C-alpha positions as CSV (number, residue, x, y, z in Angstrom):
1,X,-0.2,0.1,-0.2
2,X,2.8,2.3,1.1
3,X,4.7,1.7,-2.3
4,X,1.7,2.4,-4.5
5,X,1.1,5.7,-2.4
6,X,5.0,6.5,-3.2
7,X,4.7,5.5,-6.9
8,X,1.3,7.6,-7.4
9,X,3.1,10.7,-5.9
10,X,6.2,9.9,-8.2
11,X,4.1,10.0,-11.4
12,X,2.3,13.2,-10.3
13,X,5.8,14.8,-10.0
14,X,7.0,13.4,-13.3
15,X,3.9,14.6,-15.0
16,X,4.2,18.3,-13.7
17,X,7.6,18.0,-14.8
18,X,6.9,17.1,-18.4
19,X,3.9,19.7,-18.6
20,X,6.0,22.4,-17.3
21,X,9.7,21.6,-18.3
22,X,11.0,25.0,-17.0
23,X,10.1,23.9,-13.4
24,X,13.4,22.0,-11.8
25,X,11.8,19.5,-9.3
26,X,15.0,18.4,-7.7
27,X,15.8,17.6,-4.0
28,X,18.3,20.6,-4.1
29,X,15.5,23.0,-5.5
30,X,12.5,21.9,-3.0
31,X,15.1,22.2,0.2
32,X,16.9,25.1,-1.1
33,X,20.3,23.2,-0.7
34,X,23.0,25.2,-1.6
35,X,25.1,24.4,-4.9
36,X,28.6,24.4,-3.3
37,X,27.6,22.1,-0.4
38,X,30.0,19.1,0.3
39,X,28.2,16.2,1.7
40,X,30.9,14.1,2.8
41,X,35.0,14.4,2.6
42,X,35.1,11.2,0.5
43,X,34.9,11.9,-3.1
44,X,33.9,8.6,-4.2
45,X,30.6,9.1,-2.2
46,X,30.3,12.7,-2.6
47,X,29.6,12.7,-6.3
48,X,26.9,10.2,-6.3
49,X,25.0,12.3,-3.6
50,X,25.6,15.4,-5.6
51,X,24.3,13.8,-8.7
52,X,21.1,12.6,-7.1
53,X,20.4,15.6,-4.6
54,X,21.3,18.4,-7.6
55,X,20.5,16.4,-10.9
56,X,17.8,13.6,-10.6
57,X,14.0,14.7,-10.6
58,X,12.2,14.2,-7.5
59,X,9.8,11.5,-9.5
60,X,12.3,9.3,-10.4
61,X,13.8,9.2,-7.1
62,X,10.1,8.3,-5.5
63,X,9.7,5.6,-8.1
64,X,12.8,3.9,-7.4
65,X,12.0,4.4,-3.7
66,X,8.5,2.9,-4.4
67,X,10.1,0.2,-6.2
68,X,12.5,-0.5,-3.6
69,X,9.6,-0.6,-1.0
70,X,7.7,-2.7,-2.6
71,X,10.6,-5.1,-3.2
72,X,11.0,-5.3,0.4
73,X,7.7,-5.9,1.6
74,X,7.6,-8.7,-0.9
75,X,11.0,-10.3,0.1
76,X,10.0,-10.0,3.9
77,X,6.8,-11.6,3.1
78,X,8.4,-14.7,1.6
79,X,11.5,-14.9,3.8
80,X,10.1,-14.0,7.1
81,X,6.2,-14.4,6.8
82,X,5.3,-10.8,7.5
83,X,2.4,-9.7,5.8
84,X,1.7,-5.7,5.8
85,X,-1.8,-6.0,4.4
86,X,-3.4,-6.6,7.6
87,X,-4.7,-9.6,10.0
88,X,-5.1,-12.9,8.5
89,X,-8.7,-13.7,7.4
90,X,-10.8,-16.4,9.6
91,X,-10.8,-20.1,9.2
92,X,-13.6,-21.3,6.8
93,X,-15.8,-23.6,8.7
94,X,-16.1,-26.9,6.9
95,X,-19.3,-29.2,6.7
96,X,-17.5,-31.9,8.2
97,X,-17.0,-30.4,11.5
98,X,-20.8,-29.7,12.1
99,X,-21.8,-33.4,10.7
100,X,-24.9,-34.0,8.6
101,X,-28.1,-33.1,9.5
102,X,-31.2,-35.0,9.2
103,X,-34.2,-33.6,8.1
104,X,-37.7,-35.2,9.1
105,X,-40.2,-35.9,6.2
């Protein structure tokens, strides 16, 4: 459910960016992060973080986040048996437990 909400929000952001291409919707533009900010002192990590924050559109990042949430919930459901959908359904009552009933003629 959460993955679906994130994916729908991502599609809204992507549609907004395609309908008005002059709007630059990145994390840096939304949170007003200065252009010269250094995230880490390691250049190997700083370059990809810089690309994600300043160059990647928010819609693409939300699509990736929604896909990751969906994959993690599916993996937990298969491996651990966690179900995020809700409570398990009640067991069905079978006819064998109650026995046959005789109707009088």
